[in-house]
C-alpha positions in Angstrom: 94.4 47.7 -36.8 97.0 46.3 -40.4 100.8 48.5 -40.0 100.0 49.4 -36.4 103.1 48.8 -34.1 103.5 49.7 -30.3 106.4 51.3 -29.7 108.8 51.4 -26.8 111.4 54.2 -26.1 113.7 54.0 -22.9 114.7 57.4 -21.9 118.4 57.7 -20.3 117.2 58.4 -16.6 115.2 54.6 -16.6 111.8 55.9 -18.1 110.2 54.2 -20.6 107.9 56.0 -23.4 105.0 54.4 -25.1 103.6 55.1 -28.2 102.4 53.9 -31.7 103.6 54.3 -35.3 101.5 53.9 -37.9 103.3 52.7 -41.0 102.0 54.0 -44.5 99.9 51.4 -46.5 101.8 52.6 -49.3 105.3 51.8 -48.3 107.2 50.1 -51.4 109.1 46.8 -49.2 112.9 48.0 -48.6 112.3 51.3 -49.2 112.2 53.9 -46.4 109.8 55.9 -46.2 109.3 59.6 -44.8 107.8 60.4 -41.7 105.5 62.7 -39.2 106.3 62.7 -35.9 103.6 64.2 -33.7 103.6 65.9 -30.3 100.0 66.3 -29.3 98.1 69.0 -26.6 99.3 67.7 -23.4 95.9 67.3 -21.8 95.0 63.5 -23.5 96.7 60.3 -24.8 97.9 60.5 -28.5 96.5 56.8 -29.6 93.3 58.5 -30.5 94.6 60.3 -33.6 96.1 57.1 -35.0 93.0 56.8 -37.0 91.5 60.2 -37.3 91.9 61.9 -41.4 92.6 61.5 -44.5 96.9 60.7 -43.9 99.1 60.5 -47.3 99.9 57.8 -48.0 103.4 57.3 -48.6 104.0 59.2 -44.8 104.4 57.2 -41.5 102.9 58.6 -38.2 104.5 58.4 -35.0 102.4 59.6 -31.9 104.6 58.9 -28.3 103.1 60.1 -25.0 104.6 62.7 -22.8 105.5 61.1 -19.6 102.9 60.4 -17.5 100.2 60.1 -20.3 98.6 56.7 -21.7 101.0 54.4 -20.8 104.2 56.6 -20.8 106.0 56.4 -17.0 107.2 59.4 -15.0 105.9 63.0 -14.2 106.0 65.3 -17.0 108.2 68.8 -16.7 109.4 71.5 -19.5 112.6 69.8 -18.7 112.4 66.4 -19.6 109.2 66.3 -22.2 112.0 68.6 -23.8 114.5 66.3 -23.8 112.6 63.0 -24.3 111.0 64.9 -27.8 114.7 65.2 -29.3 114.8 61.1 -27.7 111.7 60.4 -29.9 113.4 62.2 -32.7 116.8 60.4 -32.7 114.6 57.2 -32.7 112.6 58.0 -35.8 115.4 59.1 -37.4 117.8 55.4 -36.4 115.0 53.3 -37.7 116.1 51.5 -40.9 112.9 52.0 -42.1 112.9 55.2 -42.3 114.4 58.1 -44.2 115.6 60.2 -41.9 115.7 62.9 -44.6 112.3 63.6 -44.4 110.9 63.9 -40.9 108.5 66.6 -40.5 107.1 67.8 -36.9 103.4 68.4 -36.5 103.0 70.4 -33.0 99.4 70.6 -31.8 98.7 73.3 -29.2 101.0 73.2 -26.3 102.7 70.5 -28.3 103.8 73.8 -31.3 106.1 74.9 -28.7 107.7 71.1 -28.2 107.9 70.9 -32.1 109.5 74.2 -32.6 112.2 73.3 -29.8 112.8 70.1 -31.7 112.7 72.1 -34.8 115.7 74.3 -33.8 117.7 71.5 -32.8 117.7 69.0 -35.0 117.5 68.2 -38.9 113.9 67.8 -40.7 112.0 68.8 -43.5 109.2 70.5 -42.5 107.2 71.8 -39.6 103.4 71.5 -39.0 102.1 74.2 -36.4 98.3 73.4 -35.4 96.7 75.4 -33.2 100.4 77.3 -32.1 101.2 80.4 -29.9 103.7 83.3 -29.7 104.5 82.7 -26.1 103.2 81.8 -22.8 103.1 85.7 -21.4 101.8 86.5 -24.9 98.9 84.2 -23.9 98.6 83.9 -20.3 99.7 80.6 -18.4 95.2 81.0 -17.3 94.5 79.5 -20.5 96.3 76.2 -19.3 94.5 75.2 -15.8 94.6 71.8 -16.5 98.6 71.5 -17.0 100.2 69.4 -14.1 102.7 71.7 -11.9 105.7 70.2 -13.6 104.9 72.0 -16.9 103.9 75.4 -15.6 107.0 76.0 -12.7 109.4 78.0 -14.6 107.8 76.9 -18.3 108.7 79.9 -20.3 107.3 78.2 -23.7 108.6 81.0 -26.0 108.2 79.8 -29.5 108.4 82.9 -31.1 112.3 83.9 -29.6 112.7 80.2 -31.0 111.2 81.4 -34.8 113.4 83.4 -36.4 116.6 80.7 -36.2 114.3 78.1 -38.0 114.3 78.0 -41.5 112.8 74.9 -42.9 109.0 75.6 -44.4 106.0 75.7 -41.8 102.1 75.3 -42.2 100.2 77.0 -39.8 96.8 76.0 -38.8 94.9 78.3 -36.7 91.1 77.8 -35.6 89.2 80.9 -36.3 87.1 80.6 -33.0 90.1 79.6 -30.5 89.6 80.8 -27.1 93.0 78.4 -26.0 95.1 79.7 -28.1 93.8 82.5 -30.4 94.3 83.5 -34.0 96.4 86.2 -33.3 98.7 84.1 -31.4 99.1 82.2 -34.2 100.0 84.5 -36.6 102.4 86.4 -34.1 104.6 83.2 -34.4 104.2 83.2 -38.3 105.6 86.3 -38.6 108.2 85.1 -36.6 109.2 82.2 -38.5 112.5 82.3 -39.9 111.3 80.4 -43.5 108.8 80.0 -45.5 105.6 79.4 -44.6 102.0 79.0 -45.1 99.0 79.9 -43.0 95.4 78.6 -42.9 92.7 79.1 -41.0 90.0 76.8 -40.4 86.5 79.3 -40.0 84.2 78.4 -37.1 86.3 76.3 -35.9 87.4 76.0 -31.8 90.5 74.6 -30.1 89.0 71.3 -30.1 88.3 69.1 -32.6 90.0 69.9 -35.4 91.5 66.3 -36.4 87.9 65.6 -37.0 87.5 68.5 -39.7 88.5 67.3 -43.6 89.9 71.4 -43.8 92.7 70.0 -41.2 93.7 66.7 -43.1 93.4 69.0 -46.6 96.3 71.5 -45.5 98.0 68.9 -43.8 98.1 66.6 -47.1 99.1 69.5 -49.5 101.4 71.1 -47.5 103.4 67.1 -47.2 102.4 67.0 -50.9 104.2 70.2 -52.1 107.3 70.2 -49.7 110.9 69.9 -51.4 110.9 66.8 -53.8 113.8 64.3 -52.2 117.1 64.6 -53.9 116.0 61.5 -56.2 112.8 63.5 -57.9 114.7 66.3 -57.9 117.2 65.1 -60.5 114.5 63.6 -62.5 112.9 67.1 -62.6 116.1 68.9 -63.6 117.2 66.4 -66.3 113.7 66.6 -67.7 114.2 70.7 -68.3 117.0 70.6 -69.9 
């Protein structure tokens, strides 16, 4: 597909991470574009999401597989996945075609924890947390029986403990009939969030397959559209009010 760039990122310990960057079809040549970095669930590789949904034309989308998934090398653990996630952010922020002031993180399921950790340690424009949870302790690790042992050992996954320190806007997308990360756990995380946030609950939806729902992408588009305007646009609006 036109506008899809294959991406490889080398880690300090010699592992190569692999994924894809979907360039915004609406981008103007020579202008930096805003970008959404996707941290998916850790059950499958991420390329399938590239073609899903009606994504905003102005935004780029970066999908990098965790270690051990897709063509990414290595073995996953909580520590290395979090270090890799910050590396992915730094890669995006350093690209000459990316507006580093307009980076949004989208975390899905267990990836919501990864997004929360990165948002706490890097400058972001906002966060989209889809089917998130407050903590593994509140959730019960038995809900993730498919996770590699390296991800379960000593994994705290306590998003709610970090959330109060994050002040950027957030969108919480919950699935009404979610039995993996139930609605009440997502709402608990939203209550702990330190910045402005909105919660959207997808009626009759289960944990899997929300990316195929128009309601999911509508909520994402609205959130991205309503984020604080870039400084240039803000100046124009201020001038208009005078």
